C-alpha positions as CSV (number, residue, x, y, z in Angstrom):
1,M,6.4,-15.9,-17.6
2,P,9.2,-14.7,-15.3
3,R,11.0,-11.7,-16.8
4,N,14.4,-10.1,-16.6
5,K,14.3,-6.7,-14.8
6,A,17.0,-4.0,-14.7
7,F,17.2,-1.6,-11.8
8,E,19.5,1.4,-12.4
9,Y,20.3,4.0,-9.8
10,P,23.0,6.7,-9.2
11,L,25.3,5.7,-6.4
12,R,25.3,9.1,-4.8
13,G,22.7,11.7,-3.9
14,P,19.1,12.1,-5.1
15,G,17.7,9.1,-7.0
16,R,19.1,6.4,-4.8
17,P,16.6,3.5,-4.1
18,Q,14.1,4.0,-1.3
19,I,13.7,0.7,0.5
20,L,11.4,-0.5,3.2
21,L,12.6,-3.4,5.4
22,L,9.4,-5.0,6.8
23,G,9.2,-7.5,9.7
24,N,6.3,-9.5,11.0
25,G,5.0,-6.8,13.3
26,L,2.5,-5.7,10.7
27,E,1.2,-9.2,10.0
28,Y,-0.5,-9.8,13.3
29,E,-3.6,-8.0,12.3
30,S,-4.0,-10.6,9.6
31,G,-4.1,-13.3,12.3
32,Q,-0.6,-14.4,11.5
33,R,1.0,-17.1,13.7
34,S,3.5,-15.9,16.2
35,W,7.2,-16.9,16.5
36,S,6.3,-19.1,19.5
37,Q,3.6,-20.9,17.5
38,L,6.0,-21.5,14.7
39,V,8.6,-22.8,17.1
40,E,6.0,-25.1,18.6
41,D,5.1,-26.4,15.1
42,L,8.8,-27.3,14.4
43,T,9.7,-28.8,17.8
44,L,9.9,-32.6,18.1
45,P,7.9,-34.1,21.0
46,E,11.0,-35.4,22.7
47,N,12.5,-31.9,22.9
48,R,9.5,-30.1,24.4
49,N,10.8,-30.2,27.9
50,I,14.4,-29.1,27.3
51,T,15.2,-26.4,29.9
52,D,16.9,-23.1,29.3
53,V,16.3,-23.4,25.5
54,D,15.0,-19.8,25.4
55,K,18.5,-18.6,26.3
56,L,19.8,-19.8,22.9
57,P,19.8,-17.5,19.8
58,F,16.9,-18.4,17.6
59,P,18.9,-20.1,14.8
60,L,20.6,-22.4,17.3
61,R,17.3,-23.0,19.2
62,Y,15.7,-24.2,16.0
63,E,18.6,-26.6,15.3
64,L,18.2,-28.1,18.8
65,L,14.4,-28.4,18.9
66,S,14.0,-29.7,15.4
67,T,16.7,-32.4,15.7
68,P,16.1,-35.9,17.3
69,Q,18.0,-36.5,20.5
70,N,21.0,-39.0,20.2
71,V,21.0,-38.3,16.5
72,T,23.7,-39.9,14.3
73,S,26.3,-38.0,12.5
74,P,25.9,-37.4,9.6
75,L,22.1,-37.1,9.5
76,T,20.5,-39.9,7.5
77,K,18.5,-39.0,4.3
78,N,15.3,-40.0,6.1
79,E,16.0,-37.6,9.0
80,I,16.7,-34.7,6.7
81,E,13.6,-35.5,4.7
82,N,11.5,-35.6,7.9
83,E,12.8,-32.2,8.9
84,E,12.0,-30.7,5.5
85,K,8.5,-32.2,5.7
86,R,7.9,-30.6,9.2
87,L,9.1,-27.3,7.9
88,S,6.8,-27.5,4.9
89,N,3.8,-28.3,7.1
90,A,4.6,-25.4,9.3
91,M,4.9,-23.0,6.4
92,G,1.5,-24.3,5.1
93,K,-0.1,-23.0,8.3
94,L,0.9,-19.4,7.7
95,V,-1.7,-16.9,6.9
96,S,-1.4,-14.9,3.6
97,E,-4.0,-12.2,4.0
98,S,-3.6,-8.5,4.0
99,N,-4.9,-6.1,6.7
100,P,-5.5,-2.3,7.1
101,L,-1.9,-1.7,8.0
102,L,-0.4,-3.6,5.1
103,D,-3.0,-2.0,2.8
104,M,-1.2,1.3,3.5
105,V,2.2,0.0,2.3
106,P,1.6,0.4,-1.5
107,S,0.8,4.1,-0.9
108,L,4.4,4.6,0.3
109,H,5.6,4.2,-3.3
110,M,8.8,2.5,-2.2
111,D,11.2,1.4,-4.9
112,H,11.8,-1.9,-3.1
113,I,10.4,-3.8,-0.1
114,L,12.7,-6.3,1.7
115,T,10.7,-8.6,4.0
116,T,11.9,-11.3,6.4
117,N,8.3,-12.7,6.4
118,Y,7.7,-16.0,4.7
119,S,4.0,-15.4,4.0
120,Y,2.3,-13.6,1.1
121,C,0.4,-11.1,3.2
122,L,2.4,-8.3,1.6
123,E,1.6,-9.5,-1.9
124,K,-2.1,-9.6,-1.0
125,A,-1.9,-5.9,-0.2
126,F,-0.3,-5.2,-3.6
127,F,-2.3,-7.8,-5.6
128,P,-5.6,-8.2,-3.8
129,S,-7.3,-10.2,-6.5
130,Y,-4.5,-12.8,-6.8
131,N,-3.6,-15.8,-4.8
132,F,0.1,-16.1,-4.4
133,Q,-0.2,-19.6,-3.0
134,R,-0.6,-20.7,-6.6
135,A,2.6,-21.3,-8.7
136,N,1.2,-19.7,-11.9
137,V,0.4,-16.4,-10.0
138,R,3.9,-16.3,-8.6
139,S,5.3,-16.9,-12.0
140,K,3.2,-14.1,-13.5
141,F,4.8,-11.4,-11.3
142,R,8.2,-12.9,-10.6
143,C,11.2,-10.9,-11.9
144,Y,14.8,-11.9,-11.8
145,L,18.0,-9.8,-12.2
146,T,20.3,-12.5,-13.7
147,D,19.9,-15.2,-16.3
148,K,20.2,-17.9,-13.6
149,R,17.0,-19.2,-12.1
150,E,17.2,-19.3,-8.3
151,V,15.4,-22.1,-6.5
152,E,16.4,-21.8,-2.8
153,Y,18.2,-18.6,-1.9
154,R,16.7,-15.9,-4.0
155,L,19.0,-12.9,-3.8
156,H,18.3,-11.9,-7.4
157,T,14.6,-12.8,-7.6
158,G,11.6,-10.8,-6.5
159,Y,8.0,-9.9,-7.3
160,F,7.4,-6.8,-9.3
161,C,4.3,-4.6,-9.1
162,E,4.5,-2.1,-12.0
163,N,1.2,-0.3,-11.1
164,V,2.5,1.4,-7.9
165,G,4.1,4.8,-8.1
166,T,6.2,6.0,-11.0
167,N,8.6,3.2,-11.4
168,G,6.8,0.3,-9.6
169,T,7.7,-1.6,-6.4
170,C,9.7,-4.9,-6.1
171,I,9.1,-7.2,-3.2
172,W,11.9,-9.4,-1.9
173,H,11.5,-12.3,0.5
174,I,15.1,-12.1,1.9
175,H,14.7,-15.1,4.3
176,G,12.7,-17.2,1.9
177,E,9.0,-17.7,1.2
178,C,6.5,-20.3,2.4
179,S,6.1,-21.9,-1.0
180,V,9.8,-22.9,-1.1
181,P,10.5,-24.6,2.3
182,Q,14.0,-25.6,1.2
183,G,14.9,-21.9,1.1
184,I,13.5,-20.9,4.4
185,I,16.1,-19.2,6.6
186,L,15.6,-20.5,10.2
187,G,18.5,-22.6,11.4
188,H,22.1,-21.6,12.0
189,D,23.2,-23.6,8.9
190,R,20.9,-21.7,6.5
191,Y,21.8,-18.3,8.0
192,G,25.4,-19.2,7.3
193,R,24.6,-20.3,3.7
194,I,22.6,-17.1,3.0
195,L,25.4,-14.9,4.5
196,S,28.0,-16.6,2.2
197,R,25.9,-15.7,-0.8
198,I,25.4,-12.1,0.5
199,I,29.1,-11.7,0.8
200,N,29.7,-12.9,-2.7
201,C,27.1,-10.4,-4.0
202,C,28.7,-7.5,-2.2
203,N,32.2,-8.5,-3.3
204,E,31.1,-8.5,-6.9
205,L,29.7,-4.9,-6.6
206,S,33.0,-2.9,-6.2
207,P,34.9,-4.3,-9.2
208,R,31.8,-4.0,-11.4
209,I,31.1,-0.4,-10.5
210,G,34.8,0.4,-10.7
211,R,35.0,-0.7,-14.4
212,S,32.0,1.4,-15.3
213,H,32.1,5.1,-16.2
214,R,28.3,5.6,-16.3
215,D,26.3,8.0,-14.0
216,T,23.9,5.2,-13.1
217,H,24.6,1.6,-12.4
218,T,22.6,-1.6,-12.7
219,L,22.1,-3.4,-9.4
220,I,21.4,-7.1,-9.6
221,S,20.6,-8.3,-6.1
222,W,18.8,-7.1,-3.0
223,P,22.1,-7.0,-1.0
224,E,23.4,-4.5,-3.5
225,L,20.3,-2.4,-3.2
226,F,20.7,-2.5,0.6
227,L,24.2,-1.0,0.3
228,V,23.2,2.0,-1.9
229,G,19.7,2.8,-0.8
230,D,17.9,4.6,2.1
231,I,16.6,1.8,4.4
232,Y,13.4,2.3,6.5
233,I,13.0,-0.5,9.0
234,L,9.5,-1.2,10.4
235,G,7.9,-4.0,12.4
236,F,11.2,-5.8,12.7
237,G,12.8,-6.5,16.1
238,F,16.3,-6.7,14.6
239,D,17.3,-9.5,17.0
240,E,21.0,-10.1,17.6
241,S,20.7,-13.5,15.9
242,E,19.9,-11.8,12.5
243,F,23.6,-11.9,11.8
244,D,23.2,-11.7,8.0
245,L,21.6,-8.3,8.3
246,W,24.0,-7.1,11.0
247,W,26.8,-8.0,8.6
248,L,25.1,-5.9,5.9
249,L,24.7,-2.9,8.2
250,R,28.5,-2.9,8.9
251,R,29.3,-3.5,5.2
252,K,27.1,-0.5,4.3
253,Q,29.3,1.6,6.6
254,R,32.6,0.4,5.0
255,E,31.6,-0.2,1.4
256,K,33.4,2.3,-1.0
257,Y,30.3,2.7,-3.2
258,A,27.7,2.6,-0.5
259,D,25.3,5.4,0.2
260,G,22.0,6.2,1.9
261,R,20.9,6.3,5.5
262,V,19.2,3.6,7.7
263,Y,16.1,4.5,9.8
264,Y,14.8,2.1,12.5
265,Y,11.3,2.8,13.8
266,D,10.7,1.7,17.4
267,K,8.7,2.8,20.3
268,S,11.1,4.4,22.8
269,L,11.8,2.7,26.2
270,A,12.3,4.4,29.5
271,D,15.8,3.1,29.7
272,E,16.5,3.6,26.0
273,K,20.0,5.2,26.6
274,D,21.1,2.0,28.3
275,N,19.6,-0.4,25.9
276,V,22.5,-2.4,24.4
277,R,20.6,-3.3,21.2
278,Y,20.0,0.4,20.5
279,L,23.7,1.1,21.2
280,L,24.6,-1.7,18.8
281,L,22.3,-0.3,16.1
282,R,23.8,3.2,16.5
283,A,27.3,1.8,16.3
284,N,26.3,0.4,12.9
285,G,25.1,3.7,11.6
286,V,21.3,3.4,12.3
287,N,19.1,6.3,13.2
288,I,16.5,5.3,15.8
289,L,13.2,7.1,15.6
290,S,10.3,6.9,18.1
291,L,8.5,9.9,16.7
292,G,7.3,11.0,20.2
293,A,5.7,7.6,20.9
294,D,6.6,5.6,24.0
295,K,6.0,2.1,25.3
296,Y,2.4,2.9,26.1
297,T,1.5,4.0,22.5
298,P,-0.5,1.2,20.8
299,F,1.4,-0.6,18.1
300,N,-1.2,0.1,15.4
301,H,-1.0,3.9,16.1
302,F,2.8,3.8,16.0
303,Y,2.8,1.9,12.7
304,H,0.5,4.5,11.2
305,L,2.7,7.3,12.5
306,A,5.9,5.6,11.2
307,M,4.4,5.2,7.7
308,Q,3.5,8.8,7.6
309,D,7.1,9.7,8.5
310,I,8.5,7.2,5.9
311,K,6.4,8.7,3.2
312,R,7.5,12.2,4.1
313,R,11.2,11.3,4.0
314,V,10.8,9.4,0.7
315,M,9.1,12.5,-0.8
316,L,11.9,14.8,0.4
317,Q,14.6,12.5,-0.9
318,R,12.9,12.5,-4.3
319,G,12.8,16.3,-4.3
320,M,9.1,16.8,-3.6
321,P,8.7,20.2,-1.8
322,S,5.2,19.4,-0.5
323,A,6.8,17.0,2.0
324,L,8.2,19.9,3.9
325,H,4.7,20.8,5.1
326,A,3.7,17.3,6.1
327,K,3.1,16.8,9.8
328,S,5.3,14.4,11.7
329,G,5.3,13.0,15.2
330,L,2.7,12.0,17.7
331,G,0.8,15.3,17.2
332,A,0.2,14.3,13.6
333,L,-1.0,10.9,14.7
334,L,-3.5,12.3,17.2
335,A,-4.8,14.7,14.5
336,H,-6.0,11.8,12.5
337,S,-8.8,9.3,13.1
338,F,-7.7,5.7,12.6
């Protein structure tokens, strides 16, 4: 049965949550469908020849390609149901299998993993003998941080693995999961809806903390965890259209009770200093780490390298001196056989 879970952390210094933000870059070894394939699944035949559609931010592109031309306003019940059905069918085509890269993630012993992925590839790495496509399996490991059951936008609901590390790891599907199509964050409308809920969560944090005189504080949503934790971002392109996460980065800079640093792992580009996205990330307080890799370094090697560095930083933050002697950088990567 689903169970209530309490996560308590200090808001300053050692002990703050260690959080991995994982994108779909690590799922391709599982044979996962690409974004272009997902878009193709959701595009209506009459919209396949629309020109210049790639110039649109993805949430708006989805709205255009998945909506009939000459549509009425408001949409009819049948049109909405057909869109939901197409989305459900597309989610059903996603792969939910682990791979050697994802199998390394449990060994990082993160407190929390936030993922924008809809599939259960990550769960397969943590629970290899379970099939998360089944409702009874999801119910077995689901935890929620409030008394209210969430159906669509699950800001307080994750999956908890208590057999990893000292305190276990909680997995959060921050943009929805394939078994709940009505909660999938794809279009501009749903990005707006999830952002409004994120804002509410963050607005509730300050007064709650302000009334407390304890050394540790109970956090009840993944946006709150984002504000106070160290964030390690891997396999995620951080496209400019991800405006919910851009908003959280800025809020983390300005929140009175926020703490922690943000690390973004990406292979360096030749013109990195002129890359506007990198400049935008730095303006939002993000540390960009290439670890000596460049655009010619194979992605799999880079992901191995990044996970070594993440584990080292997590150990240091937790006060484990052995991390000081851990190798980091491309030299460490080449010293290993993968």
